[in-house]
C-alpha positions as CSV (number, residue, x, y, z in Angstrom):
1,M,65.4,37.8,124.9
2,E,64.5,38.2,128.6
3,V,62.3,41.2,129.8
4,L,60.7,42.3,133.0
5,I,56.9,43.0,132.7
6,N,56.1,46.4,134.2
7,R,52.3,46.7,133.6
8,L,49.2,45.2,132.1
9,G,47.8,46.9,128.9
10,A,44.2,47.4,127.9
11,R,44.3,44.3,125.6
12,G,45.5,42.1,128.5
13,D,49.1,42.1,127.3
14,G,52.0,42.4,129.7
15,I,54.1,45.4,128.8
16,S,57.8,45.7,129.3
17,D,59.2,49.2,129.1
18,T,62.6,48.6,127.5
19,A,65.2,51.1,126.4
20,D,64.1,50.6,122.8
21,G,60.4,51.1,123.6
22,P,57.5,49.0,124.9
23,V,57.4,45.3,124.2
24,Y,53.9,43.8,124.3
25,V,53.8,40.2,125.6
26,P,50.4,38.3,125.7
27,F,49.8,36.0,128.7
28,A,52.5,37.8,130.8
29,L,51.8,39.6,134.1
30,P,53.4,42.6,135.9
31,G,56.4,41.6,138.0
32,E,57.3,38.6,135.9
33,M,60.6,38.0,134.2
34,V,59.8,36.3,130.9
35,S,61.6,34.9,127.9
36,V,60.2,36.2,124.6
37,R,60.7,36.2,120.9
38,V,60.3,39.8,119.7
39,G,58.4,40.2,116.4
40,K,56.8,42.9,114.3
41,S,56.3,46.5,115.2
42,R,53.2,47.4,117.1
43,G,52.3,51.0,117.6
44,D,55.2,52.6,119.4
45,G,56.8,49.3,120.3
46,R,57.2,45.7,119.3
47,A,54.9,42.7,119.6
48,A,56.5,39.6,121.2
49,E,55.7,35.9,121.7
50,L,55.9,34.5,125.2
51,R,58.3,31.6,125.3
52,D,58.7,31.0,129.1
53,V,57.8,32.5,132.4
54,L,61.0,32.6,134.4
55,S,59.5,34.1,137.6
56,P,55.7,33.7,137.9
57,S,53.7,36.4,139.6
58,A,51.6,35.7,142.7
59,D,48.6,36.9,140.6
60,R,49.0,34.1,138.1
61,Q,46.6,31.2,138.1
62,A,46.0,28.1,135.9
63,A,43.6,28.7,133.0
64,V,40.2,27.0,133.0
65,C,40.3,26.2,129.3
66,R,42.6,24.0,127.3
67,H,42.4,26.4,124.4
68,F,43.8,29.4,126.3
69,G,47.5,30.4,126.2
70,P,50.4,31.1,123.9
71,G,50.9,29.0,120.8
72,E,49.4,28.4,117.4
73,N,46.5,26.3,118.8
74,A,45.4,29.0,121.3
75,C,41.9,30.5,121.0
76,G,41.8,34.3,120.7
77,G,38.5,34.7,122.5
78,C,40.0,35.2,126.0
79,A,42.9,37.3,127.1
80,A,43.1,37.0,130.9
81,Q,42.2,33.5,132.2
82,H,45.7,33.5,133.8
83,L,44.8,36.3,136.2
84,T,43.4,35.7,139.7
85,V,39.9,37.0,140.4
86,G,41.0,40.1,142.4
87,S,43.7,41.1,140.0
88,Y,41.5,40.6,137.0
89,A,38.8,42.9,138.5
90,D,41.5,45.5,139.3
91,W,42.8,45.3,135.7
92,K,39.4,45.9,134.2
93,R,38.6,48.8,136.5
94,N,42.0,50.4,135.7
95,V,41.3,50.1,132.0
96,V,38.2,52.4,132.6
97,S,40.2,54.8,134.8
98,A,43.0,55.0,132.3
99,A,40.6,55.7,129.4
100,L,39.0,58.5,131.3
101,A,42.3,60.0,132.4
102,R,43.4,60.3,128.8
103,H,40.6,62.7,128.4
104,R,41.3,64.6,131.7
105,I,38.3,63.0,133.5
106,E,38.7,62.1,137.1
107,I,35.6,60.3,138.5
108,D,35.0,57.3,140.7
109,V,34.9,53.9,139.0
110,L,32.5,51.7,141.0
111,P,33.2,48.0,141.9
112,M,32.7,45.8,138.8
113,I,29.6,43.8,138.2
114,S,30.6,40.4,136.9
115,V,28.8,37.6,135.1
116,P,29.4,34.0,135.9
117,P,31.2,31.5,133.5
118,A,29.0,29.6,131.0
119,S,26.6,32.6,130.7
120,R,27.3,34.0,127.2
121,R,24.2,33.6,125.2
122,R,25.5,34.6,121.8
123,V,28.8,33.8,120.1
124,R,30.2,34.2,116.6
125,L,32.4,31.5,115.2
126,A,34.5,31.0,112.0
127,F,34.6,27.8,110.0
128,R,36.5,26.4,107.0
129,N,36.3,23.1,105.2
130,L,39.8,21.5,104.9
131,A,40.8,18.1,103.5
132,S,41.0,16.8,107.0
133,G,37.5,18.0,107.9
134,L,35.6,21.1,108.9
135,V,37.3,23.4,111.4
136,L,34.9,25.5,113.6
137,G,35.8,27.8,116.4
138,F,37.2,31.2,117.4
139,R,40.1,32.8,115.5
140,S,43.5,32.7,117.1
141,G,44.7,35.9,118.7
142,R,45.5,38.6,116.2
143,S,45.4,36.2,113.2
144,D,42.9,34.6,110.8
145,R,43.8,31.1,111.9
146,I,40.7,29.2,113.2
147,V,41.1,27.2,116.4
148,D,38.9,24.1,116.3
149,I,37.3,24.3,119.8
150,A,36.1,21.4,121.9
151,E,35.0,23.5,124.9
152,C,34.3,27.0,125.9
153,P,33.9,28.0,129.6
154,V,32.4,31.3,128.6
155,A,29.4,30.2,126.5
156,M,26.2,28.7,127.7
157,P,26.3,24.9,127.7
158,E,23.5,24.7,125.2
159,I,25.7,26.6,122.7
160,V,28.8,24.5,123.4
161,A,26.8,21.3,122.9
162,L,25.6,22.6,119.5
163,I,29.1,23.2,118.1
164,P,30.0,19.6,117.2
165,R,26.6,19.1,115.7
166,L,27.1,22.1,113.4
167,R,30.6,21.0,112.6
168,D,29.2,17.6,111.4
169,F,26.3,19.2,109.5
170,L,28.4,21.7,107.6
171,A,31.3,19.4,106.7
172,G,31.7,19.2,103.0
173,R,28.7,21.5,102.4
174,V,30.2,25.1,102.7
175,D,33.8,26.1,102.0
176,R,34.2,28.8,104.6
177,G,32.5,31.6,106.5
178,E,31.2,32.5,109.9
179,L,28.1,31.6,112.0
180,A,26.3,33.4,114.8
181,I,24.6,31.4,117.5
182,T,22.1,33.0,119.9
183,H,20.4,31.1,122.7
184,T,16.7,32.1,123.0
185,D,13.7,30.8,124.8
186,E,12.7,28.6,121.8
187,G,16.2,27.2,121.2
188,A,19.2,28.3,119.2
189,D,18.9,31.0,116.6
190,V,21.7,30.4,114.0
191,V,22.8,32.6,111.2
192,M,25.3,31.5,108.6
193,F,27.5,33.9,106.7
194,S,29.2,32.7,103.6
195,R,30.1,33.6,100.0
196,K,27.4,31.5,98.4
197,E,23.8,30.6,99.0
198,P,23.0,27.2,100.5
199,D,22.5,24.5,98.0
200,L,19.4,22.3,97.6
201,D,20.8,19.4,99.6
202,L,21.4,21.6,102.6
203,R,18.0,23.2,102.3
204,M,16.4,19.7,102.2
205,D,18.4,18.4,105.1
206,A,18.0,21.5,107.3
207,P,14.5,20.8,108.8
208,A,15.4,17.4,110.2
209,F,18.8,18.6,111.5
210,C,17.4,21.7,113.2
211,A,14.6,19.8,114.8
212,D,17.0,17.2,116.2
213,A,19.6,19.8,117.3
214,G,17.3,22.2,119.0
215,I,17.7,25.0,116.5
216,A,14.6,27.1,116.3
217,R,15.7,29.1,113.2
218,L,18.4,28.7,110.6
219,A,19.1,31.8,108.4
220,W,21.7,32.5,105.8
221,S,23.5,35.7,104.6
222,T,25.7,35.8,101.6
223,D,28.6,38.3,101.1
224,E,26.5,40.1,98.5
225,A,23.4,40.3,100.7
226,A,25.4,41.6,103.6
227,S,27.1,44.3,101.4
228,N,23.6,45.5,100.4
229,A,22.4,45.5,104.0
230,E,19.8,42.8,103.2
231,P,18.6,40.8,106.2
232,P,19.5,37.1,106.4
233,E,17.3,34.7,104.4
234,P,15.4,32.2,106.6
235,V,16.3,28.6,105.6
236,I,14.0,27.0,108.1
237,V,12.0,28.5,111.0
238,L,10.6,25.9,113.4
239,E,9.7,28.6,115.9
240,T,10.4,32.3,115.9
241,P,13.1,33.0,118.5
242,S,12.2,35.3,121.3
243,V,13.6,36.8,124.5
244,E,12.0,38.7,127.4
245,F,13.0,42.3,128.2
246,G,11.6,42.9,131.6
247,G,8.1,41.5,131.3
248,T,7.7,41.9,127.6
249,T,8.3,39.2,125.0
250,V,10.2,40.2,121.9
251,H,10.4,38.1,118.7
252,L,13.9,38.6,117.4
253,P,14.8,39.3,113.8
254,S,17.8,37.3,112.6
255,D,21.2,38.5,113.6
256,S,19.7,41.1,116.1
257,F,21.8,43.0,118.6
258,L,21.3,41.4,122.0
259,Q,23.3,42.0,125.2
260,P,25.7,39.0,125.5
261,T,24.4,37.7,128.8
262,T,21.0,37.9,130.6
263,E,22.8,38.7,133.9
264,G,24.6,41.7,132.4
265,E,21.4,42.8,130.6
266,T,19.5,42.6,133.9
267,A,22.2,44.7,135.7
268,L,22.2,47.3,133.0
269,R,18.4,47.5,132.8
270,A,18.3,48.1,136.6
271,F,20.9,50.8,136.2
272,V,19.0,52.5,133.4
273,L,15.6,52.4,135.2
274,E,17.1,53.9,138.4
275,A,19.1,56.5,136.5
276,V,16.1,57.7,134.5
277,G,14.1,58.0,137.7
278,D,11.1,60.3,137.5
279,A,11.7,61.4,133.9
280,A,8.4,60.9,132.1
281,V,9.4,61.3,128.5
282,V,12.4,59.3,127.3
283,A,14.3,58.8,124.1
284,D,16.2,55.5,123.6
285,L,19.0,55.9,121.0
286,Y,20.5,52.8,119.4
287,A,17.6,51.0,120.9
288,G,18.2,47.5,119.3
289,C,15.2,45.4,119.9
290,G,14.1,47.4,123.0
291,A,16.1,45.9,125.9
292,F,15.8,49.3,127.6
293,A,13.0,51.0,125.7
294,L,10.3,48.3,126.5
295,P,11.0,48.1,130.3
296,L,11.0,51.9,130.4
297,A,7.6,51.9,128.7
298,E,6.5,49.1,131.2
299,A,7.4,51.6,134.0
300,D,4.8,54.0,132.5
301,K,7.3,56.2,130.7
302,T,6.5,57.7,127.3
303,V,9.3,56.3,125.1
304,T,10.5,56.9,121.6
305,A,13.0,54.3,120.4
306,F,15.5,55.2,117.6
307,E,17.3,52.3,115.8
308,G,19.0,52.0,112.4
309,L,17.6,48.6,111.5
310,A,14.0,48.5,110.4
311,A,13.6,44.8,111.5
312,Q,14.4,45.8,115.0
313,T,12.1,48.8,115.2
314,D,9.3,46.6,113.8
315,A,10.1,44.1,116.6
316,I,9.7,46.9,119.2
317,R,6.4,48.1,117.7
318,R,4.9,44.6,117.8
319,A,6.2,43.8,121.3
320,G,5.2,47.2,122.6
321,A,1.5,47.1,121.5
322,G,-0.5,48.7,124.4
323,L,2.5,50.5,125.9
324,K,3.3,54.2,125.4
325,I,6.2,53.5,123.0
326,A,7.0,54.6,119.5
327,A,9.8,53.3,117.3
328,E,11.6,55.2,114.5
329,T,14.1,53.7,112.0
330,R,16.9,56.1,111.8
331,D,20.7,56.0,111.2
332,L,22.0,58.1,114.1
333,V,25.5,58.3,112.6
334,R,24.3,59.9,109.4
335,Q,21.2,61.6,110.9
336,P,21.6,62.2,114.6
337,L,18.8,63.9,116.6
338,R,19.2,67.7,116.5
339,P,18.8,69.9,119.5
340,A,15.3,71.0,118.4
341,E,14.2,67.3,118.2
342,L,15.6,66.6,121.6
343,E,13.4,69.3,123.2
344,G,10.7,67.7,125.3
345,F,12.6,64.7,126.3
346,D,13.3,64.5,130.1
347,A,16.0,61.9,129.6
348,V,18.0,60.2,126.9
349,V,19.3,56.7,127.0
350,L,22.0,55.7,124.5
351,D,23.8,52.4,123.9
352,P,25.9,52.8,120.8
353,P,28.2,50.3,119.1
354,R,32.0,50.2,119.9
355,A,32.6,53.3,117.7
356,G,30.6,55.4,120.2
357,A,28.2,58.2,119.3
358,A,30.4,61.1,118.3
359,A,28.0,62.9,116.0
360,Q,25.0,62.4,118.3
361,V,26.9,63.4,121.4
362,E,28.0,66.7,119.8
363,L,24.3,67.6,119.4
364,L,23.3,66.3,122.9
365,A,26.0,68.6,124.3
366,A,24.4,71.5,122.5
367,G,20.9,70.6,123.7
368,G,19.3,70.8,127.1
369,V,18.2,67.3,128.0
370,P,18.4,67.1,131.8
371,C,19.6,63.5,132.1
372,I,21.7,61.3,129.7
373,V,22.2,57.7,130.5
374,Y,25.1,56.3,128.5
375,V,25.7,52.5,128.2
376,S,28.9,51.7,126.4
377,C,30.8,48.6,125.3
378,N,34.1,50.6,124.7
379,P,35.7,52.6,127.5
380,A,37.9,54.5,125.0
381,T,35.0,55.9,123.0
382,F,32.9,56.4,126.1
383,A,35.7,58.6,127.5
384,R,36.0,60.6,124.3
385,D,32.2,61.2,124.2
386,A,32.1,62.0,127.9
387,R,34.7,64.8,127.4
388,V,32.3,66.4,124.9
389,L,29.3,66.2,127.2
390,I,31.3,67.6,130.1
391,D,32.6,70.4,128.0
392,G,29.0,71.1,127.0
393,G,28.0,71.6,130.6
394,Y,27.1,68.1,131.9
395,A,28.3,66.6,135.2
396,L,29.3,62.9,135.2
397,D,28.3,60.5,137.9
398,P,30.5,57.6,139.0
399,V,31.0,55.0,136.3
400,Q,29.7,51.4,136.7
401,P,31.7,48.7,134.8
402,V,29.8,45.6,133.8
403,D,32.0,42.7,132.8
404,Q,29.8,40.8,130.2
405,F,32.8,39.6,128.2
406,L,34.4,37.4,130.8
407,W,38.2,37.0,130.5
408,S,38.4,39.1,127.4
409,S,39.7,42.6,127.0
410,H,36.2,44.0,126.3
411,L,34.2,45.7,129.0
412,E,30.8,47.4,129.2
413,L,30.0,50.3,131.5
414,A,27.2,52.7,132.3
415,S,27.0,56.2,133.8
416,V,24.8,59.2,134.0
417,F,25.3,62.8,132.8
418,R,23.3,65.5,134.4
419,R,22.9,69.1,133.3
420,A,25.0,71.1,135.8
């Protein structure tokens, strides 16, 4: 089947508006005539597999990674390496504008702040032991198939160099699972996720392997432990991994939330500090390990950080000794701050997960905090929450997109809501 691609969707797919409904074609660009194999239903249309580009767009460029593109051996980590730089930036800004428009919000979207290639400091990979050896890499697009990667232009070189060493170490030892790698000042922080605990041989071999591979800490989480919300078990800790937030060193708990790049974190931190301005008393909601809370306290603010994981609030307390900062462990989905608890705060900073902060935003809209700085990793849920705050009497400043997930369909953004 041949179709004309009319537009680019939020996932990076080319969309053809046919008489039978939209056809979604990964790796196709607007204006291109393409040959496709139409497959299963997807939403209001059909998914399709790209077979050939019959008339390439001027916005098409060669991908920088051998694992990118259509086919069974394509990695699912990136969606838009085939877009030229300017078109790519326009696409991501349009994703934000479209998300806001769906909630009747018209506001300026500022030029995008981008991070360079080879800057991602945390990745999560899948692995499986097969008869032919261990496969380790990202999953293929929209499937559970694991693509055994040999390179990654997005991740830091230190992480890429570690992948083959982990592949060799895990071969024959663990049947399947996932692993998270975070680059820190002390080396790699690696967390394994699998069905079973590590056996004695792995525990005995881990110290020498980690010392040789530059792994500061290796931790393990079983399915049962994860279901019970138990923290990963340390297998070997040669040094406690740490990062700096502003001028404060934080020792990270295993599998902590961390902004994916230092460049993106720096941009977001500058945005938050400027947006908070002269506010003296600040609440940081979904605070993680204090990426915003600790620099705000360094700026002589009185800060209360709220975070659902006790290990992360403990890390904030230890790092913030001597600063005007308190940390409270609190699940803000089940127990959001009520308007009475928000009284006395001059500003609120919130950086929720992809699901957004629906319950908390409802209560913020009912309160009177003068300034709300919202950092989001999902334009769709940001727009939904923004509508609630605007209806509650807040005015929205222009939105700043920050592209920390280079060449993917994900995008972070930040903006400020002020009491009208």
